[in-house]
C-alpha positions as CSV (number, residue, x, y, z in Angstrom):
1,M,0.2,0.0,-0.2
2,A,1.6,3.3,-1.3
3,K,1.6,6.3,1.4
4,R,1.8,10.0,0.7
5,N,4.9,11.6,0.3
6,E,6.6,8.0,-1.1
7,V,8.7,8.2,-4.2
8,Y,8.9,5.7,-6.7
9,K,10.8,4.9,-10.1
10,C,10.0,2.6,-12.7
11,A,12.9,0.4,-14.0
12,E,11.5,0.2,-17.7
13,C,11.1,3.9,-18.1
14,G,12.9,5.7,-15.5
15,N,10.0,7.9,-14.7
16,I,10.1,9.1,-10.9
17,V,6.4,9.4,-9.1
18,E,5.6,10.8,-5.5
19,V,2.3,9.9,-4.3
20,I,0.1,12.5,-3.6
21,V,-3.3,10.9,-3.1
22,P,-2.4,7.8,-1.3
23,T,-4.7,4.5,-1.9
24,D,-5.0,0.9,-0.4
25,K,-2.9,-0.6,-3.7
26,D,0.5,-0.8,-4.7
27,V,1.9,1.6,-7.0
28,C,1.5,-0.4,-10.6
29,G,5.1,-1.5,-12.0
30,F,7.2,1.0,-9.8
31,K,9.8,0.5,-7.3
32,Q,9.6,2.6,-4.1
33,L,12.7,4.5,-3.5
34,K,14.4,4.1,-0.2
35,E,15.6,7.4,1.7
36,N,19.2,6.7,2.4
37,T,20.6,8.7,5.0
38,T,24.1,7.2,5.7
39,D,26.8,8.9,3.1
40,A,29.8,6.6,2.5
41,A,30.6,8.0,-0.8
42,T,33.3,10.9,-1.5
43,E,30.4,13.1,-2.9
44,K,28.1,14.0,-0.1
45,H,24.2,13.4,-0.7
46,V,22.5,13.8,3.0
47,P,20.7,17.0,2.8
48,V,22.0,19.6,5.6
49,V,18.9,21.9,6.5
50,E,19.4,25.4,8.0
51,K,17.0,27.8,9.9
52,I,17.4,30.9,7.9
53,E,15.0,34.0,8.1
54,G,11.6,32.9,7.2
55,G,12.3,29.8,6.3
56,Y,15.0,27.2,5.8
57,R,18.3,26.8,3.5
58,V,18.8,23.2,2.2
59,T,22.4,22.4,0.9
60,V,23.5,18.6,-0.5
61,G,26.1,17.6,1.7
62,E,28.4,18.9,4.2
63,V,30.8,19.2,1.2
64,E,28.9,20.6,-1.7
65,H,27.9,17.8,-3.9
66,P,29.2,17.9,-7.6
67,M,26.9,19.3,-10.2
68,T,27.7,18.0,-13.8
69,E,25.7,17.1,-17.0
70,A,26.7,13.4,-15.7
71,H,26.2,13.5,-12.0
72,Y,23.7,16.1,-10.2
73,I,21.0,17.0,-8.1
74,Q,17.6,16.8,-9.4
75,F,15.4,17.8,-6.8
76,I,15.3,19.1,-3.2
77,E,12.3,18.8,-1.1
78,L,11.6,20.2,2.2
79,I,8.8,18.6,4.1
80,T,6.8,20.1,7.0
81,D,5.3,18.5,9.7
82,N,1.8,18.8,8.0
83,N,3.3,17.0,5.1
84,E,3.4,20.2,2.8
85,V,6.0,19.4,0.2
86,L,8.1,22.3,-1.0
87,R,10.2,21.4,-4.1
88,K,13.0,23.0,-6.5
89,Y,13.9,21.4,-9.5
90,L,17.9,22.0,-10.5
91,T,19.6,21.3,-13.5
92,P,23.5,20.5,-13.7
93,S,24.6,24.1,-14.0
94,D,22.6,25.1,-10.5
95,K,24.3,24.9,-7.0
96,P,23.1,22.3,-5.1
97,V,21.3,24.6,-2.6
98,A,17.5,25.5,-2.2
99,E,15.8,28.2,0.2
100,F,12.0,27.3,1.1
101,K,9.9,30.2,2.8
102,T,7.6,28.6,5.4
103,D,6.7,28.8,9.3
104,A,6.9,25.4,9.7
105,K,8.9,24.0,13.3
106,N,9.4,20.5,12.3
107,V,10.9,19.7,8.5
108,Y,13.2,17.4,7.3
109,A,14.8,17.9,3.3
110,R,15.0,15.1,0.9
111,E,16.9,15.2,-2.5
112,Y,17.3,13.1,-5.5
113,C,20.7,12.7,-7.2
114,N,20.4,11.1,-10.5
115,L,23.3,8.5,-10.1
116,H,22.8,7.7,-6.2
117,G,19.0,7.9,-5.5
118,L,17.1,9.4,-3.0
119,W,18.5,10.9,0.4
120,R,17.1,12.2,3.4
121,S,18.3,14.4,6.1
122,K,18.8,13.0,9.6
């Protein structure tokens, strides 16, 4: 059974979907992406959330993640305590950083690396 905000990827076509309205059925033909939280790679993937005036800044990794055509962060999300999802899409020419305006007190971040998958802040 799929839950709200779970992320899935199709092995055949590569489409990535996020559940918006959950049902009591599985997501057809898609495999759920697990949120990694421990980074053993040279590049850093775990999002770092920093409180700023009016919201939060999310930086991918304690060491800035590379952003090249072959290896980059495709999106960064901030998820609030009421399941609101704030998202920024990135291109290889962007920095792996996003700022989100929200009054939410409890948040976590996720990001998706085109090579290494889905990652979540601790």
